[in-house]
C-alpha positions as CSV (number, residue, x, y, z in Angstrom):
1,M,0.0,0.0,0.0
2,E,1.4,3.2,-1.1
3,N,2.1,5.8,1.4
4,Q,0.0,8.8,0.6
5,R,1.1,12.3,1.4
6,R,-1.2,14.4,3.6
7,V,-2.5,17.4,1.6
8,P,-2.5,20.6,3.8
9,R,-5.9,22.2,4.2
10,R,-6.2,25.5,2.4
11,R,-7.0,28.5,4.7
12,K,-9.9,30.8,3.9
13,P,-8.8,34.2,2.7
14,S,-9.0,36.9,5.3
15,Y,-11.2,39.2,3.3
16,L,-13.8,36.4,3.1
17,V,-13.6,36.0,6.9
18,Q,-14.1,39.7,7.3
19,Q,-17.1,39.6,5.0
20,D,-18.7,36.8,7.1
21,E,-18.1,38.7,10.3
22,R,-19.6,41.8,8.9
23,K,-22.7,40.0,7.8
24,K,-23.1,38.5,11.3
25,L,-22.6,41.9,12.9
26,E,-25.2,43.5,10.5
27,Q,-27.6,40.7,11.4
28,E,-27.1,41.3,15.1
29,L,-27.5,45.0,14.6
30,R,-30.9,44.5,12.8
31,V,-32.0,42.3,15.7
32,L,-31.0,44.9,18.2
33,R,-32.7,47.7,16.3
34,S,-35.9,45.7,16.1
35,H,-35.7,45.0,19.8
36,F,-35.1,48.6,20.6
37,A,-38.0,49.7,18.5
38,K,-40.3,47.3,20.3
39,I,-39.1,48.7,23.7
40,Q,-39.7,52.3,22.5
41,A,-43.2,51.4,21.4
42,R,-44.1,50.2,24.8
43,P,-46.0,52.7,27.0
44,R,-43.7,54.3,29.5
45,S,-44.4,54.3,33.1
46,A,-46.1,57.3,34.7
47,R,-43.1,57.9,36.9
48,A,-40.8,58.0,33.9
49,Q,-43.0,60.5,32.2
50,I,-43.3,62.7,35.3
51,L,-39.5,62.7,35.6
52,D,-39.1,63.8,32.0
53,V,-41.7,66.6,32.4
54,T,-40.0,67.7,35.6
55,G,-36.6,67.8,34.0
56,R,-37.9,69.9,31.1
57,N,-39.7,72.3,33.5
58,N,-36.5,72.7,35.5
59,S,-34.6,73.5,32.3
60,L,-37.2,76.1,31.3
61,R,-37.1,77.7,34.7
62,D,-33.3,78.0,34.5
63,I,-33.6,79.7,31.1
64,I,-36.3,82.1,32.3
65,H,-34.4,82.9,35.5
66,N,-31.3,83.7,33.4
67,Q,-33.4,86.0,31.1
68,Q,-34.9,87.7,34.2
69,L,-31.4,88.4,35.5
70,I,-30.5,90.0,32.2
71,V,-33.6,92.2,32.4
72,A,-32.8,93.1,36.0
73,E,-29.2,94.1,35.0
74,A,-30.6,96.3,32.2
75,Q,-33.0,97.9,34.7
76,S,-30.2,98.6,37.0
77,L,-28.2,100.1,34.2
78,L,-31.0,102.4,33.1
79,A,-31.6,103.4,36.8
80,G,-28.0,104.3,37.2
81,M,-28.0,106.3,34.0
82,Q,-31.0,108.2,35.1
83,E,-29.5,109.0,38.5
84,S,-26.3,110.3,37.0
85,H,-28.0,112.5,34.4
86,I,-29.7,115.6,35.7
87,G,-33.3,116.2,34.9
88,S,-35.9,114.5,32.7
89,P,-37.3,114.8,29.2
90,L,-40.3,116.5,30.8
91,C,-38.1,119.4,32.1
92,R,-37.0,122.4,30.1
93,H,-35.2,125.5,31.2
94,I,-37.6,128.3,31.8
95,Y,-36.4,131.8,32.5
96,L,-38.9,134.6,33.3
97,P,-37.7,138.2,33.1
98,R,-38.9,141.0,35.4
99,E,-41.2,142.9,33.0
100,W,-44.8,141.5,32.7
101,R,-44.9,142.0,29.0
102,D,-41.7,140.0,28.5
103,R,-42.9,137.4,30.9
104,R,-46.1,136.8,29.0
105,Q,-44.3,136.7,25.7
106,T,-42.0,134.1,27.1
107,L,-44.8,132.0,28.4
108,L,-46.7,132.1,25.1
109,S,-43.6,131.1,23.1
110,L,-43.3,127.9,25.3
111,K,-46.8,126.5,24.7
112,S,-46.5,124.6,21.4
113,D,-43.1,123.0,22.2
114,M,-44.2,122.0,25.7
115,I,-47.4,120.3,24.4
116,T,-45.5,118.5,21.6
117,R,-42.6,117.3,23.8
118,G,-44.9,116.2,26.6
119,C,-47.1,114.2,24.3
120,Q,-44.2,112.6,22.6
121,Y,-42.8,111.4,25.9
122,V,-46.1,110.0,27.2
123,V,-46.7,108.2,23.9
124,A,-43.2,106.7,23.9
125,R,-43.6,105.5,27.5
126,S,-46.9,103.8,26.8
127,Q,-46.5,102.5,23.3
128,H,-46.0,98.9,24.4
129,L,-48.6,98.9,27.2
130,D,-52.3,98.1,27.4
131,L,-54.0,101.4,28.0
132,L,-57.0,99.6,29.6
133,K,-54.9,98.0,32.4
134,P,-53.6,99.8,35.5
135,Q,-50.0,100.9,35.4
136,L,-47.7,102.4,38.0
137,M,-43.9,102.9,37.7
138,D,-42.3,104.9,40.5
139,H,-38.5,105.4,40.8
140,R,-37.2,107.5,43.7
141,Y,-33.5,108.4,44.1
142,E,-31.0,111.0,45.2
143,D,-29.1,112.6,42.3
144,T,-25.4,113.6,42.3
145,H,-26.3,117.0,43.8
146,G,-28.1,115.6,46.8
147,N,-31.6,116.5,45.4
148,F,-34.3,113.9,46.0
149,C,-36.1,112.9,42.8
150,C,-39.2,111.0,41.9
151,D,-39.8,109.7,38.3
152,R,-43.4,108.5,38.1
153,F,-45.6,107.1,35.2
154,E,-49.1,105.8,35.7
155,F,-52.5,105.1,34.2
156,F,-55.9,106.0,35.7
157,H,-59.3,105.0,34.3
158,F,-62.5,107.0,34.7
159,T,-65.8,105.1,34.1
160,G,-69.3,106.2,34.4
161,V,-68.4,109.6,32.9
162,Q,-70.3,111.5,30.2
163,S,-67.3,112.4,28.1
164,M,-63.6,113.0,28.0
165,R,-64.2,116.8,28.2
166,Q,-65.9,116.3,31.5
167,V,-62.7,114.8,33.0
168,F,-60.7,117.5,31.3
169,E,-62.8,120.3,32.9
170,A,-62.4,118.6,36.3
171,I,-58.6,118.6,35.9
172,K,-58.6,122.3,35.0
173,Y,-60.8,123.1,38.0
174,F,-58.3,121.2,40.2
175,M,-55.4,123.2,38.8
176,L,-57.2,126.5,39.4
177,N,-58.0,125.6,43.0
178,M,-55.0,123.4,43.8
179,E,-54.1,125.3,47.0
180,I,-57.5,124.8,48.5
181,T,-57.7,121.1,47.7
182,I,-54.2,120.3,48.9
183,S,-54.8,122.2,52.2
184,E,-58.0,120.2,52.8
185,A,-56.6,116.8,51.8
186,L,-53.1,116.9,53.3
187,G,-53.6,119.3,56.2
188,H,-51.0,121.7,54.8
189,T,-51.4,125.5,54.8
190,T,-51.1,126.2,51.1
191,V,-51.5,129.6,49.4
192,R,-51.2,130.8,45.8
193,E,-49.1,133.8,45.1
194,D,-48.6,136.0,42.1
195,Y,-51.2,134.4,39.9
196,D,-50.8,135.3,36.2
197,T,-53.1,134.0,33.5
198,M,-53.4,134.5,29.8
199,D,-56.7,135.0,28.0
200,D,-59.3,132.2,28.2
201,S,-58.4,130.8,24.7
202,T,-54.8,130.3,25.7
203,S,-55.4,128.2,28.9
204,M,-52.0,129.0,30.4
205,W,-51.1,130.1,33.9
206,N,-48.0,130.9,35.9
207,Y,-48.3,131.0,39.7
208,R,-46.4,130.2,42.9
209,L,-47.6,127.8,45.6
210,V,-46.2,128.3,49.1
211,S,-47.1,125.4,51.5
212,T,-46.3,124.8,55.1
213,D,-46.6,121.1,56.3
214,T,-47.3,119.6,59.7
215,H,-43.6,119.8,60.6
216,G,-43.5,123.6,60.0
217,I,-41.4,123.2,56.9
218,T,-42.3,125.7,54.2
219,S,-41.8,124.8,50.5
220,E,-42.4,126.7,47.3
221,V,-43.3,125.8,43.8
222,N,-43.1,128.2,40.8
223,K,-45.2,126.6,38.1
224,V,-46.1,127.1,34.5
225,V,-49.4,125.3,33.6
226,L,-51.1,124.9,30.3
227,T,-53.9,122.9,28.9
228,E,-55.3,122.1,25.5
229,Y,-58.2,120.1,24.1
230,L,-57.4,118.7,20.6
231,E,-60.3,117.4,18.4
232,E,-57.7,115.6,16.3
233,S,-54.2,114.7,17.3
234,A,-51.7,113.3,14.8
235,M,-49.9,111.5,17.7
236,M,-53.1,109.8,18.6
237,D,-53.8,108.6,15.1
238,G,-56.3,111.4,14.5
239,R,-58.3,110.7,17.6
240,P,-59.2,113.5,20.1
241,C,-57.2,114.0,23.2
242,A,-56.7,116.5,26.0
243,V,-53.3,117.5,27.3
244,M,-52.2,119.2,30.5
245,V,-48.5,120.2,30.9
246,T,-46.8,121.5,34.0
247,D,-43.2,122.6,34.4
248,S,-41.2,124.6,36.9
249,V,-39.6,128.0,36.4
250,D,-35.8,127.7,36.9
251,V,-35.0,131.4,37.1
252,D,-37.5,134.2,37.9
253,D,-36.1,137.7,38.1
254,L,-39.3,139.1,39.5
255,Y,-39.9,136.4,42.1
256,P,-36.6,134.6,42.9
257,Y,-36.6,131.5,45.1
258,D,-36.1,132.1,48.8
259,S,-33.7,129.2,49.3
260,E,-32.6,130.4,52.8
261,K,-36.1,129.9,54.2
262,R,-38.0,127.6,51.9
263,V,-37.5,124.2,50.3
264,R,-37.7,124.5,46.5
265,I,-39.8,121.8,44.8
266,D,-39.9,121.3,41.1
267,I,-42.8,119.5,39.4
268,S,-42.7,118.7,35.7
269,A,-45.6,116.6,34.4
270,T,-47.6,115.8,31.3
271,T,-51.1,114.3,31.5
272,V,-52.8,113.0,28.4
273,L,-56.5,112.0,28.3
274,T,-57.9,109.7,25.6
275,Q,-61.4,108.2,25.3
276,M,-61.9,104.5,24.7
277,T,-64.8,102.1,24.8
278,C,-65.1,98.6,26.3
279,K,-67.8,96.1,27.1
280,S,-69.8,97.0,30.2
281,S,-68.6,95.0,33.1
282,K,-69.8,94.5,36.7
283,S,-69.5,97.8,38.5
284,T,-69.7,99.0,42.0
285,E,-73.2,99.9,43.4
286,R,-72.2,103.6,43.3
287,E,-71.1,103.5,39.7
288,Q,-74.3,101.7,38.7
289,Q,-76.4,104.3,40.4
290,I,-74.5,107.0,38.5
291,R,-75.1,105.2,35.2
292,N,-78.8,104.7,36.0
293,A,-79.2,108.3,36.8
294,A,-77.4,109.4,33.6
295,D,-79.4,107.0,31.4
296,K,-82.8,107.1,33.1
297,D,-84.4,108.2,29.8
298,E,-82.6,105.6,27.7
299,V,-82.6,101.9,27.5
300,R,-79.1,100.4,27.5
301,A,-78.8,97.4,25.2
302,E,-77.5,94.3,26.9
303,G,-73.7,94.0,26.4
304,S,-73.4,97.6,25.2
305,N,-70.1,99.5,25.4
306,E,-69.2,102.1,28.0
307,I,-67.0,105.1,27.9
308,V,-63.6,104.8,29.6
309,V,-61.4,107.9,29.8
310,V,-57.8,106.9,30.1
311,M,-55.5,109.3,32.0
312,Q,-51.8,108.8,31.3
313,R,-49.6,110.8,33.5
314,A,-45.8,111.2,33.5
315,A,-44.3,113.2,36.2
316,F,-40.8,114.2,37.4
317,M,-40.5,115.8,40.8
318,K,-37.5,117.1,42.6
319,I,-37.0,118.3,46.1
320,H,-33.9,120.6,46.0
321,R,-31.4,120.0,48.8
322,P,-32.3,122.6,51.4
323,A,-29.8,125.3,52.2
324,F,-30.8,125.1,55.9
325,E,-30.9,122.3,58.5
326,L,-33.9,120.0,58.7
327,S,-34.7,117.3,61.2
328,R,-34.7,113.7,59.9
329,N,-38.5,113.4,60.4
330,A,-39.0,116.6,58.4
331,V,-36.8,115.3,55.6
332,R,-38.6,111.9,55.6
333,S,-42.0,113.6,55.5
334,L,-40.9,115.6,52.5
335,K,-39.6,112.6,50.6
336,E,-42.7,110.4,51.4
337,G,-45.0,113.1,50.3
338,I,-43.3,114.0,47.1
339,A,-46.0,112.5,44.9
340,S,-49.0,113.3,47.2
341,W,-50.2,116.2,45.0
342,G,-50.8,113.6,42.2
343,E,-52.9,111.4,44.5
344,V,-54.9,114.4,45.6
345,E,-55.5,115.4,42.0
346,V,-56.9,112.0,41.0
347,Q,-59.2,111.9,44.1
348,S,-60.4,115.4,43.2
349,I,-61.2,114.4,39.7
350,R,-63.1,111.3,40.7
351,K,-65.1,113.3,43.2
352,A,-66.0,115.8,40.5
353,V,-67.0,113.3,37.7
354,N,-68.6,110.6,39.9
355,G,-69.9,112.6,42.8
């Protein structure tokens, strides 16, 4: 028997081995993907869903919180800029000479610009706000000269009124009798000095108010006041509006400030009235009585509209640093009452239009 030689077994090429392994891996991957898809299709437990929602909510809270911090930083920056810059867009330098003729000519030359600038500022402050919702922004601070300032912007709404002109006339009445109303409301002794008015068509006044509070501190205000009722206003898209502008005299040759005995207070303000309508809502018993009395000869349709007069008021007030010593209580009282005239004004208007 012949001895046969053993033939060596031929090895499989490596590229074929790699192909087989790749096919096996691809098959395993398909199986895993199918298994994963089945797992994903299963309903998740309530706990897992709650955890996911909680996680998303926490992430959103963090994002919102960071955005609020950015807004707060911007507010701080704006407040710092305001405190370092003297005055307000509501203020303008007013110089009144000694002669009456020159004084009146100066006042008349101011009216158009004061009306325009005041309206522009109020419109700019309110352009992104809902006029039918209450608003109050109040920033109080001490400027670089030690004067105490208050920058205030607010909305008021008058319902149950006959018209915007009714509210306008109530404001004019308050301005003409301010010293009486303030004395009655705040307990101060307030007198009006050196009253100067133009003709009735101009609706412009210059006067000084001297007031002594409960601490015996006497303050003085030298004001220029003007009013105007506009049947059409370009800044109000052609709608009617009423404007009241107040500013303080900076230098008065005829009646200079008595800084050695009196605290000087500057008040610069613009009030804009507009008329809107909204659906009648539930009102107080008193307001309903007023409406019933006004409409006793008419039948109001269900769901009818009612007149709402919107009062937008921007004001900048400054208590000049006194040249004489004051007690802490007196200073605190002056600062706390810096905006009290505005509150008295609104109370007076409501009383006049609503009874």
